[in-house]
All heavy atoms as a GROMACS GRO file, in nm:
protein
  537
    1LEU      N    1   0.082  -0.118   0.000
    1LEU     CA    2   0.001  -0.001  -0.001
    1LEU      C    3   0.086   0.127  -0.001
    1LEU      O    4   0.045   0.225  -0.059
    1LEU     CB    5  -0.093  -0.002   0.121
    1LEU     CG    6  -0.201  -0.108   0.122
    1LEU    CD1    7  -0.279  -0.107   0.253
    1LEU    CD2    8  -0.292  -0.092   0.004
    2CYS      N    9   0.199   0.119   0.064
    2CYS     CA   10   0.290   0.235   0.064
    2CYS      C   11   0.343   0.264  -0.075
    2CYS      O   12   0.364   0.378  -0.114
    2CYS     CB   13   0.404   0.215   0.162
    2CYS     SG   14   0.354   0.219   0.334
    3THR      N   15   0.368   0.158  -0.151
    3THR     CA   16   0.418   0.175  -0.287
    3THR      C   17   0.314   0.240  -0.375
    3THR      O   18   0.345   0.328  -0.455
    3THR     CB   19   0.459   0.037  -0.347
    3THR    OG1   20   0.548  -0.026  -0.256
    3THR    CG2   21   0.525   0.056  -0.481
    4VAL      N   22   0.188   0.204  -0.355
    4VAL     CA   23   0.079   0.266  -0.429
    4VAL      C   24   0.069   0.415  -0.396
    4VAL      O   25   0.056   0.500  -0.481
    4VAL     CB   26  -0.055   0.193  -0.403
    4VAL    CG1   27  -0.173   0.270  -0.462
    4VAL    CG2   28  -0.051   0.053  -0.458
    5ARG      N   29   0.078   0.445  -0.267
    5ARG     CA   30   0.076   0.586  -0.222
    5ARG      C   31   0.196   0.661  -0.274
    5ARG      O   32   0.185   0.778  -0.306
    5ARG     CB   33   0.071   0.592  -0.069
    5ARG     CG   34   0.064   0.729  -0.012
    5ARG     CD   35  -0.055   0.808  -0.055
    5ARG     NE   36  -0.175   0.750  -0.010
    5ARG     CZ   37  -0.296   0.789  -0.046
    5ARG    NH1   38  -0.307   0.890  -0.126
    5ARG    NH2   39  -0.401   0.726  -0.003
    6LEU      N   40   0.311   0.593  -0.282
    6LEU     CA   41   0.430   0.658  -0.333
    6LEU      C   42   0.414   0.694  -0.483
    6LEU      O   43   0.456   0.800  -0.528
    6LEU     CB   44   0.550   0.567  -0.314
    6LEU     CG   45   0.686   0.622  -0.355
    6LEU    CD1   46   0.728   0.736  -0.269
    6LEU    CD2   47   0.792   0.510  -0.345
    7ILE      N   48   0.348   0.608  -0.557
    7ILE     CA   49   0.334   0.629  -0.700
    7ILE      C   50   0.219   0.724  -0.728
    7ILE      O   51   0.229   0.817  -0.808
    7ILE     CB   52   0.315   0.496  -0.772
    7ILE    CG1   53   0.442   0.413  -0.760
    7ILE    CG2   54   0.276   0.516  -0.918
    7ILE    CD1   55   0.429   0.272  -0.808
    8ARG      N   56   0.103   0.703  -0.662
    8ARG     CA   57  -0.018   0.777  -0.698
    8ARG      C   58  -0.058   0.883  -0.598
    8ARG      O   59  -0.166   0.940  -0.603
    8ARG     CB   60  -0.136   0.682  -0.711
    8ARG     CG   61  -0.125   0.584  -0.823
    8ARG     CD   62  -0.244   0.496  -0.834
    8ARG     NE   63  -0.362   0.559  -0.780
    8ARG     CZ   64  -0.481   0.500  -0.764
    8ARG    NH1   65  -0.492   0.374  -0.793
    8ARG    NH2   66  -0.582   0.563  -0.717
    9GLY      N   67   0.032   0.915  -0.504
    9GLY     CA   68  -0.003   1.009  -0.398
    9GLY      C   69  -0.060   1.140  -0.451
    9GLY      O   70  -0.019   1.191  -0.553
   10PRO      N   71  -0.162   1.194  -0.381
   10PRO     CA   72  -0.223   1.318  -0.431
   10PRO      C   73  -0.128   1.437  -0.428
   10PRO      O   74  -0.140   1.524  -0.516
   10PRO     CB   75  -0.340   1.342  -0.336
   10PRO     CG   76  -0.324   1.248  -0.224
   10PRO     CD   77  -0.227   1.145  -0.262
   11ASP      N   78  -0.036   1.442  -0.337
   11ASP     CA   79   0.062   1.550  -0.338
   11ASP      C   80   0.198   1.497  -0.292
   11ASP      O   81   0.212   1.384  -0.256
   11ASP     CB   82   0.015   1.670  -0.257
   11ASP     CG   83  -0.012   1.636  -0.110
   11ASP    OD1   84  -0.011   1.518  -0.078
   11ASP    OD2   85  -0.033   1.730  -0.031
   12VAL      N   86   0.295   1.590  -0.293
   12VAL     CA   87   0.432   1.546  -0.263
   12VAL      C   88   0.449   1.506  -0.118
   12VAL      O   89   0.526   1.415  -0.088
   12VAL     CB   90   0.530   1.662  -0.301
   12VAL    CG1   91   0.670   1.624  -0.272
   12VAL    CG2   92   0.513   1.698  -0.446
   13ALA      N   93   0.379   1.571  -0.027
   13ALA     CA   94   0.392   1.535   0.116
   13ALA      C   95   0.345   1.391   0.142
   13ALA      O   96   0.409   1.322   0.221
   13ALA     CB   97   0.311   1.635   0.200
   14ASP      N   98   0.242   1.347   0.073
   14ASP     CA   99   0.199   1.210   0.091
   14ASP      C  100   0.304   1.112   0.034
   14ASP      O  101   0.324   1.005   0.088
   14ASP     CB  102   0.067   1.184   0.017
   14ASP     CG  103  -0.050   1.247   0.092
   14ASP    OD1  104  -0.042   1.258   0.217
   14ASP    OD2  105  -0.149   1.287   0.026
   15ARG      N  106   0.367   1.150  -0.072
   15ARG     CA  107   0.473   1.065  -0.130
   15ARG      C  108   0.594   1.054  -0.038
   15ARG      O  109   0.653   0.948  -0.023
   15ARG     CB  110   0.513   1.118  -0.266
   15ARG     CG  111   0.402   1.099  -0.368
   15ARG     CD  112   0.443   1.145  -0.502
   15ARG     NE  113   0.336   1.107  -0.596
   15ARG     CZ  114   0.302   1.178  -0.698
   15ARG    NH1  115   0.368   1.291  -0.725
   15ARG    NH2  116   0.205   1.142  -0.777
   16ILE      N  117   0.629   1.164   0.027
   16ILE     CA  118   0.741   1.162   0.123
   16ILE      C  119   0.705   1.077   0.242
   16ILE      O  120   0.787   0.997   0.288
   16ILE     CB  121   0.778   1.305   0.165
   16ILE    CG1  122   0.840   1.381   0.048
   16ILE    CG2  123   0.875   1.303   0.283
   16ILE    CD1  124   0.865   1.526   0.073
   17LEU      N  125   0.582   1.086   0.290
   17LEU     CA  126   0.540   1.002   0.402
   17LEU      C  127   0.539   0.854   0.366
   17LEU      O  128   0.577   0.770   0.445
   17LEU     CB  129   0.401   1.049   0.449
   17LEU     CG  130   0.347   0.981   0.574
   17LEU    CD1  131   0.438   1.010   0.691
   17LEU    CD2  132   0.207   1.026   0.600
   18ALA      N  133   0.499   0.823   0.244
   18ALA     CA  134   0.499   0.683   0.198
   18ALA      C  135   0.643   0.631   0.190
   18ALA      O  136   0.672   0.516   0.228
   18ALA     CB  137   0.431   0.671   0.065
   19LEU      N  138   0.735   0.712   0.142
   19LEU     CA  139   0.876   0.670   0.134
   19LEU      C  140   0.933   0.652   0.276
   19LEU      O  141   1.006   0.556   0.296
   19LEU     CB  142   0.956   0.776   0.058
   19LEU     CG  143   1.100   0.743   0.027
   19LEU    CD1  144   1.106   0.622  -0.068
   19LEU    CD2  145   1.167   0.863  -0.038
   20ASP      N  146   0.895   0.737   0.367
   20ASP     CA  147   0.937   0.726   0.506
   20ASP      C  148   0.885   0.595   0.564
   20ASP      O  149   0.959   0.524   0.634
   20ASP     CB  150   0.887   0.845   0.584
   20ASP     CG  151   0.948   0.856   0.720
   20ASP    OD1  152   1.070   0.835   0.732
   20ASP    OD2  153   0.873   0.889   0.816
   21THR      N  154   0.764   0.563   0.538
   21THR     CA  155   0.704   0.436   0.589
   21THR      C  156   0.771   0.316   0.528
   21THR      O  157   0.792   0.213   0.595
   21THR     CB  158   0.553   0.435   0.562
   21THR    OG1  159   0.495   0.555   0.617
   21THR    CG2  160   0.489   0.316   0.625
   22LEU      N  161   0.806   0.325   0.401
   22LEU     CA  162   0.876   0.210   0.337
   22LEU      C  163   1.011   0.185   0.399
   22LEU      O  164   1.050   0.068   0.421
   22LEU     CB  165   0.889   0.236   0.186
   22LEU     CG  166   0.768   0.209   0.100
   22LEU    CD1  167   0.792   0.255  -0.043
   22LEU    CD2  168   0.736   0.061   0.102
   23TYR      N  169   1.088   0.287   0.426
   23TYR     CA  170   1.216   0.258   0.488
   23TYR      C  171   1.205   0.213   0.629
   23TYR      O  172   1.288   0.134   0.677
   23TYR     CB  173   1.317   0.375   0.468
   23TYR     CG  174   1.320   0.482   0.574
   23TYR    CD1  175   1.383   0.461   0.695
   23TYR    CD2  176   1.263   0.606   0.550
   23TYR    CE1  177   1.386   0.558   0.792
   23TYR    CE2  178   1.268   0.704   0.644
   23TYR     CZ  179   1.328   0.677   0.765
   23TYR     OH  180   1.332   0.776   0.863
   24ILE      N  181   1.105   0.258   0.703
   24ILE     CA  182   1.082   0.206   0.838
   24ILE      C  183   1.046   0.060   0.833
   24ILE      O  184   1.094  -0.021   0.914
   24ILE     CB  185   0.975   0.289   0.909
   24ILE    CG1  186   1.030   0.426   0.942
   24ILE    CG2  187   0.926   0.219   1.034
   24ILE    CD1  188   0.927   0.522   0.999
   25ASN      N  189   0.964   0.018   0.736
   25ASN     CA  190   0.930  -0.123   0.722
   25ASN      C  191   1.055  -0.204   0.686
   25ASN      O  192   1.071  -0.316   0.734
   25ASN     CB  193   0.824  -0.142   0.615
   25ASN     CG  194   0.689  -0.094   0.662
   25ASN    OD1  195   0.662  -0.087   0.782
   25ASN    ND2  196   0.603  -0.059   0.569
   26ALA      N  197   1.142  -0.150   0.601
   26ALA     CA  198   1.265  -0.219   0.564
   26ALA      C  199   1.355  -0.240   0.686
   26ALA      O  200   1.416  -0.346   0.705
   26ALA     CB  201   1.337  -0.145   0.453
   27VAL      N  202   1.366  -0.136   0.767
   27VAL     CA  203   1.449  -0.144   0.889
   27VAL      C  204   1.391  -0.250   0.982
   27VAL      O  205   1.465  -0.334   1.038
   27VAL     CB  206   1.457  -0.009   0.959
   27VAL    CG1  207   1.512  -0.021   1.099
   27VAL    CG2  208   1.540   0.089   0.878
   28ALA      N  209   1.260  -0.251   1.002
   28ALA     CA  210   1.198  -0.351   1.089
   28ALA      C  211   1.220  -0.494   1.039
   28ALA      O  212   1.252  -0.583   1.117
   28ALA     CB  213   1.048  -0.322   1.102
   29LEU      N  214   1.210  -0.513   0.909
   29LEU     CA  215   1.232  -0.647   0.852
   29LEU      C  216   1.376  -0.690   0.868
   29LEU      O  217   1.403  -0.806   0.898
   29LEU     CB  218   1.188  -0.651   0.704
   29LEU     CG  219   1.040  -0.650   0.680
   29LEU    CD1  220   1.013  -0.637   0.528
   29LEU    CD2  221   0.977  -0.776   0.736
   30LEU      N  222   1.467  -0.599   0.848
   30LEU     CA  223   1.611  -0.631   0.867
   30LEU      C  224   1.643  -0.666   1.012
   30LEU      O  225   1.724  -0.757   1.039
   30LEU     CB  226   1.699  -0.520   0.819
   30LEU     CG  227   1.722  -0.515   0.669
   30LEU    CD1  228   1.795  -0.388   0.631
   30LEU    CD2  229   1.799  -0.637   0.622
   31ILE      N  230   1.584  -0.596   1.106
   31ILE     CA  231   1.604  -0.624   1.248
   31ILE      C  232   1.549  -0.762   1.281
   31ILE      O  233   1.614  -0.842   1.350
   31ILE     CB  234   1.544  -0.516   1.337
   31ILE    CG1  235   1.626  -0.389   1.325
   31ILE    CG2  236   1.538  -0.561   1.482
   31ILE    CD1  237   1.571  -0.268   1.396
   32LEU      N  238   1.430  -0.794   1.233
   32LEU     CA  239   1.374  -0.926   1.255
   32LEU      C  240   1.457  -1.035   1.193
   32LEU      O  241   1.476  -1.141   1.253
   32LEU     CB  242   1.228  -0.932   1.204
   32LEU     CG  243   1.126  -0.852   1.284
   32LEU    CD1  244   0.993  -0.854   1.214
   32LEU    CD2  245   1.118  -0.907   1.424
   33LEU      N  246   1.506  -1.011   1.073
   33LEU     CA  247   1.591  -1.108   1.005
   33LEU      C  248   1.723  -1.124   1.081
   33LEU      O  249   1.776  -1.237   1.093
   33LEU     CB  250   1.620  -1.064   0.862
   33LEU     CG  251   1.685  -1.165   0.772
   33LEU    CD1  252   1.600  -1.290   0.757
   33LEU    CD2  253   1.713  -1.106   0.637
   34GLY      N  254   1.777  -1.014   1.137
   34GLY     CA  255   1.901  -1.023   1.217
   34GLY      C  256   1.881  -1.102   1.345
   34GLY      O  257   1.969  -1.179   1.386
   35ILE      N  258   1.760  -1.090   1.406
   35ILE     CA  259   1.733  -1.169   1.524
   35ILE      C  260   1.722  -1.314   1.488
   35ILE      O  261   1.773  -1.404   1.554
   35ILE     CB  262   1.606  -1.118   1.593
   35ILE    CG1  263   1.630  -0.980   1.653
   35ILE    CG2  264   1.557  -1.216   1.699
   35ILE    CD1  265   1.505  -0.912   1.702
   36ARG      N  266   1.651  -1.342   1.378
   36ARG     CA  267   1.631  -1.481   1.332
   36ARG      C  268   1.760  -1.551   1.296
   36ARG      O  269   1.783  -1.665   1.327
   36ARG     CB  270   1.533  -1.482   1.215
   36ARG     CG  271   1.509  -1.614   1.154
   36ARG     CD  272   1.407  -1.690   1.235
   36ARG     NE  273   1.361  -1.803   1.157
   36ARG     CZ  274   1.374  -1.928   1.201
   36ARG    NH1  275   1.421  -1.952   1.317
   36ARG    NH2  276   1.333  -2.026   1.126
   37MET      N  277   1.846  -1.482   1.223
   37MET     CA  278   1.974  -1.540   1.174
   37MET      C  279   2.088  -1.525   1.275
   37MET      O  280   2.194  -1.580   1.254
   37MET     CB  281   2.013  -1.476   1.041
   37MET     CG  282   1.915  -1.494   0.933
   37MET     SD  283   1.908  -1.662   0.881
   37MET     CE  284   1.791  -1.652   0.749
   38ALA      N  285   2.066  -1.444   1.380
   38ALA     CA  286   2.169  -1.419   1.481
   38ALA      C  287   2.296  -1.365   1.420
   38ALA      O  288   2.407  -1.412   1.446
   38ALA     CB  289   2.197  -1.544   1.564
   39SER      N  290   2.281  -1.262   1.334
   39SER     CA  291   2.393  -1.202   1.268
   39SER      C  292   2.389  -1.049   1.290
   39SER      O  293   2.282  -0.988   1.278
   39SER     CB  294   2.387  -1.232   1.118
   39SER     OG  295   2.489  -1.162   1.049
   40THR      N  296   2.504  -0.993   1.318
   40THR     CA  297   2.509  -0.847   1.338
   40THR      C  298   2.512  -0.770   1.208
   40THR      O  299   2.486  -0.648   1.208
   40THR     CB  300   2.635  -0.811   1.422
   40THR    OG1  301   2.752  -0.853   1.350
   40THR    CG2  302   2.631  -0.875   1.559
   41THR      N  303   2.537  -0.836   1.100
   41THR     CA  304   2.539  -0.766   0.969
   41THR      C  305   2.404  -0.706   0.936
   41THR      O  306   2.396  -0.596   0.885
   41THR     CB  307   2.579  -0.864   0.860
   41THR    OG1  308   2.702  -0.927   0.895
   41THR    CG2  309   2.596  -0.794   0.726
   42TYR      N  310   2.296  -0.773   0.969
   42TYR     CA  311   2.164  -0.722   0.942
   42TYR      C  312   2.134  -0.597   1.027
   42TYR      O  313   2.067  -0.507   0.983
   42TYR     CB  314   2.058  -0.831   0.970
   42TYR     CG  315   2.069  -0.947   0.874
   42TYR    CD1  316   2.119  -1.069   0.914
   42TYR    CD2  317   2.032  -0.932   0.741
   42TYR    CE1  318   2.126  -1.176   0.827
   42TYR    CE2  319   2.042  -1.036   0.653
   42TYR     CZ  320   2.090  -1.161   0.696
   42TYR     OH  321   2.100  -1.265   0.609
   43PHE      N  322   2.183  -0.598   1.150
   43PHE     CA  323   2.163  -0.482   1.238
   43PHE      C  324   2.241  -0.360   1.182
   43PHE      O  325   2.187  -0.248   1.190
   43PHE     CB  326   2.205  -0.516   1.380
   43PHE     CG  327   2.123  -0.622   1.444
   43PHE    CD1  328   2.184  -0.739   1.482
   43PHE    CD2  329   1.988  -0.604   1.464
   43PHE    CE1  330   2.108  -0.839   1.541
   43PHE    CE2  331   1.911  -0.704   1.522
   43PHE     CZ  332   1.971  -0.822   1.560
   44GLU      N  333   2.358  -0.382   1.134
   44GLU     CA  334   2.436  -0.272   1.080
   44GLU      C  335   2.373  -0.217   0.953
   44GLU      O  336   2.368  -0.095   0.934
   44GLU     CB  337   2.580  -0.320   1.051
   44GLU     CG  338   2.659  -0.349   1.176
   44GLU     CD  339   2.792  -0.413   1.148
   44GLU    OE1  340   2.824  -0.433   1.029
   44GLU    OE2  341   2.864  -0.445   1.245
   45SER      N  342   2.321  -0.305   0.868
   45SER     CA  343   2.255  -0.254   0.747
   45SER      C  344   2.124  -0.183   0.782
   45SER      O  345   2.086  -0.085   0.718
   45SER     CB  346   2.231  -0.370   0.651
   45SER     OG  347   2.149  -0.467   0.708
   46ALA      N  348   2.055  -0.233   0.887
   46ALA     CA  349   1.930  -0.163   0.929
   46ALA      C  350   1.966  -0.022   0.983
   46ALA      O  351   1.892   0.074   0.956
   46ALA     CB  352   1.861  -0.245   1.039
   47LEU      N  353   2.075  -0.010   1.054
   47LEU     CA  354   2.117   0.120   1.101
   47LEU      C  355   2.152   0.214   0.986
   47LEU      O  356   2.117   0.332   0.989
   47LEU     CB  357   2.239   0.103   1.196
   47LEU     CG  358   2.291   0.227   1.262
   47LEU    CD1  359   2.187   0.286   1.356
   47LEU    CD2  360   2.418   0.201   1.335
   48LEU      N  361   2.221   0.164   0.887
   48LEU     CA  362   2.254   0.247   0.770
   48LEU      C  363   2.130   0.292   0.692
   48LEU      O  364   2.119   0.407   0.651
   48LEU     CB  365   2.350   0.172   0.678
   48LEU     CG  366   2.494   0.159   0.726
   48LEU    CD1  367   2.572   0.068   0.632
   48LEU    CD2  368   2.556   0.296   0.735
   49ILE      N  369   2.034   0.201   0.674
   49ILE     CA  370   1.910   0.237   0.605
   49ILE      C  371   1.834   0.340   0.685
   49ILE      O  372   1.778   0.434   0.630
   49ILE     CB  373   1.828   0.110   0.576
   49ILE    CG1  374   1.894   0.026   0.471
   49ILE    CG2  375   1.687   0.146   0.535
   49ILE    CD1  376   1.826  -0.104   0.443
   50ALA      N  377   1.830   0.324   0.819
   50ALA     CA  378   1.758   0.421   0.901
   50ALA      C  379   1.822   0.559   0.894
   50ALA      O  380   1.753   0.660   0.884
   50ALA     CB  381   1.756   0.373   1.046
   51LEU      N  382   1.954   0.563   0.895
   51LEU     CA  383   2.025   0.688   0.883
   51LEU      C  384   2.002   0.756   0.750
   51LEU      O  385   1.972   0.873   0.746
   51LEU     CB  386   2.176   0.668   0.908
   51LEU     CG  387   2.266   0.788   0.906
   51LEU    CD1  388   2.238   0.877   1.024
   51LEU    CD2  389   2.409   0.749   0.902
   52MET      N  390   2.015   0.680   0.645
   52MET     CA  391   1.995   0.739   0.510
   52MET      C  392   1.848   0.780   0.491
   52MET      O  393   1.822   0.880   0.427
   52MET     CB  394   2.037   0.639   0.402
   52MET     CG  395   2.183   0.608   0.403
   52MET     SD  396   2.276   0.759   0.390
   52MET     CE  397   2.392   0.712   0.268
   53GLY      N  398   1.758   0.701   0.542
   53GLY     CA  399   1.616   0.738   0.531
   53GLY      C  400   1.585   0.865   0.607
   53GLY      O  401   1.510   0.950   0.555
   54PHE      N  402   1.641   0.880   0.724
   54PHE     CA  403   1.616   1.002   0.802
   54PHE      C  404   1.672   1.125   0.730
   54PHE      O  405   1.605   1.228   0.719
   54PHE     CB  406   1.678   0.993   0.942
   54PHE     CG  407   1.671   1.118   1.021
   54PHE    CD1  408   1.549   1.158   1.074
   54PHE    CD2  409   1.782   1.196   1.040
   54PHE    CE1  410   1.541   1.276   1.146
   54PHE    CE2  411   1.774   1.315   1.110
   54PHE     CZ  412   1.654   1.353   1.166
   55VAL      N  413   1.796   1.115   0.683
   55VAL     CA  414   1.856   1.226   0.611
   55VAL      C  415   1.780   1.256   0.483
   55VAL      O  416   1.757   1.376   0.452
   55VAL     CB  417   2.007   1.194   0.579
   55VAL    CG1  418   2.065   1.297   0.486
   55VAL    CG2  419   2.085   1.187   0.710
   56GLY      N  420   1.733   1.155   0.414
   56GLY     CA  421   1.655   1.179   0.294
   56GLY      C  422   1.522   1.247   0.320
   56GLY      O  423   1.482   1.337   0.248
   57THR      N  424   1.456   1.207   0.429
   57THR     CA  425   1.329   1.268   0.466
   57THR      C  426   1.347   1.415   0.503
   57THR      O  427   1.271   1.501   0.463
   57THR     CB  428   1.265   1.192   0.583
   57THR    OG1  429   1.244   1.057   0.541
   57THR    CG2  430   1.132   1.252   0.620
   58VAL      N  431   1.452   1.442   0.579
   58VAL     CA  432   1.479   1.580   0.619
   58VAL      C  433   1.514   1.664   0.498
   58VAL      O  434   1.468   1.777   0.484
   58VAL     CB  435   1.592   1.587   0.726
   58VAL    CG1  436   1.639   1.726   0.748
   58VAL    CG2  437   1.544   1.524   0.854
   59ALA      N  438   1.594   1.610   0.408
   59ALA     CA  439   1.633   1.684   0.286
   59ALA      C  440   1.511   1.714   0.199
   59ALA      O  441   1.497   1.826   0.150
   59ALA     CB  442   1.737   1.607   0.208
   60LEU      N  443   1.425   1.616   0.182
   60LEU     CA  444   1.304   1.639   0.101
   60LEU      C  445   1.211   1.740   0.167
   60LEU      O  446   1.151   1.823   0.102
   60LEU     CB  447   1.231   1.506   0.077
   60LEU     CG  448   1.296   1.413  -0.025
   60LEU    CD1  449   1.226   1.278  -0.025
   60LEU    CD2  450   1.291   1.474  -0.163
   61ALA      N  451   1.199   1.732   0.298
   61ALA     CA  452   1.112   1.830   0.368
   61ALA      C  453   1.168   1.972   0.358
   61ALA      O  454   1.091   2.065   0.338
   61ALA     CB  455   1.097   1.788   0.515
   62ARG      N  456   1.298   1.986   0.370
   62ARG     CA  457   1.361   2.119   0.356
   62ARG      C  458   1.342   2.171   0.215
   62ARG      O  459   1.325   2.290   0.192
   62ARG     CB  460   1.505   2.115   0.392
   62ARG     CG  461   1.528   2.105   0.542
   62ARG     CD  462   1.668   2.121   0.574
   62ARG     NE  463   1.700   2.266   0.582
   62ARG     CZ  464   1.816   2.313   0.621
   62ARG    NH1  465   1.912   2.231   0.653
   62ARG    NH2  466   1.836   2.443   0.629
   63TYR      N  467   1.355   2.079   0.116
   63TYR     CA  468   1.336   2.123  -0.022
   63TYR      C  469   1.193   2.169  -0.048
   63TYR      O  470   1.173   2.270  -0.116
   63TYR     CB  471   1.370   2.007  -0.117
   63TYR     CG  472   1.355   2.042  -0.261
   63TYR    CD1  473   1.446   2.127  -0.322
   63TYR    CD2  474   1.248   1.998  -0.336
   63TYR    CE1  475   1.434   2.162  -0.456
   63TYR    CE2  476   1.232   2.031  -0.470
   63TYR     CZ  477   1.325   2.115  -0.528
   63TYR     OH  478   1.308   2.151  -0.658
   64LEU      N  479   1.096   2.101   0.010
   64LEU     CA  480   0.957   2.144  -0.006
   64LEU      C  481   0.931   2.279   0.068
   64LEU      O  482   0.858   2.362   0.016
   64LEU     CB  483   0.861   2.040   0.051
   64LEU     CG  484   0.839   1.918  -0.038
   64LEU    CD1  485   0.744   1.823   0.034
   64LEU    CD2  486   0.782   1.960  -0.171
   65ALA      N  487   0.990   2.295   0.183
   65ALA     CA  488   0.965   2.416   0.260
   65ALA      C  489   1.036   2.537   0.204
   65ALA      O  490   0.978   2.648   0.198
   65ALA     CB  491   1.008   2.394   0.406
   66ARG      N  492   1.162   2.524   0.162
   66ARG     CA  493   1.244   2.640   0.123
   66ARG      C  494   1.275   2.646  -0.027
   66ARG      O  495   1.305   2.751  -0.078
   66ARG     CB  496   1.374   2.636   0.194
   66ARG     CG  497   1.360   2.651   0.343
   66ARG     CD  498   1.498   2.656   0.404
   66ARG     NE  499   1.487   2.662   0.552
   66ARG     CZ  500   1.591   2.655   0.627
   66ARG    NH1  501   1.712   2.650   0.578
   66ARG    NH2  502   1.579   2.663   0.759
   67GLY      N  503   1.276   2.532  -0.092
   67GLY     CA  504   1.311   2.533  -0.232
   67GLY      C  505   1.456   2.494  -0.257
   67GLY      O  506   1.498   2.477  -0.371
   68ASP      N  507   1.536   2.484  -0.151
   68ASP     CA  508   1.670   2.438  -0.160
   68ASP      C  509   1.702   2.353  -0.034
   68ASP      O  510   1.635   2.366   0.066
   68ASP     CB  511   1.772   2.551  -0.176
   68ASP     CG  512   1.772   2.644  -0.058
   68ASP    OD1  513   1.678   2.643   0.022
   68ASP    OD2  514   1.870   2.722  -0.044
   69VAL      N  515   1.806   2.272  -0.044
   69VAL     CA  516   1.840   2.184   0.068
   69VAL      C  517   1.949   2.248   0.156
   69VAL      O  518   1.942   2.244   0.278
   69VAL     CB  519   1.885   2.047   0.015
   69VAL    CG1  520   1.926   1.957   0.129
   69VAL    CG2  521   1.775   1.982  -0.067
   70ILE      N  522   2.047   2.307   0.093
   70ILE     CA  523   2.159   2.366   0.167
   70ILE      C  524   2.145   2.517   0.164
   70ILE      O  525   2.117   2.574   0.059
   70ILE     CB  526   2.294   2.320   0.102
   70ILE    CG1  527   2.306   2.171   0.109
   70ILE    CG2  528   2.410   2.387   0.176
   70ILE    CD1  529   2.425   2.115   0.035
   71ASP      N  530   2.167   2.578   0.278
   71ASP     CA  531   2.156   2.727   0.287
   71ASP      C  532   2.261   2.794   0.205
   71ASP      O  533   2.368   2.774   0.193
   71ASP     CB  534   2.171   2.771   0.431
   71ASP     CG  535   2.045   2.732   0.512
   71ASP    OD1  536   1.938   2.717   0.454
   71ASP    OD2  537   2.062   2.719   0.634
   0.00000   0.00000   0.00000
């Protein structure tokens, strides 16, 4: 459903929220997989995805609010 909202969202804010939800779901799945497989590699990749997703969400929000990302 998030993919549908990402593609057909009525406005850009809905698309950003759908992208944010998709990366949160990916992080949750990687954490569960890391617990199941007992491997720290999954936790490290989940941390990287969470970091990149947060930075991407902030950058997109700043772009929508101001029109540029960097001052």
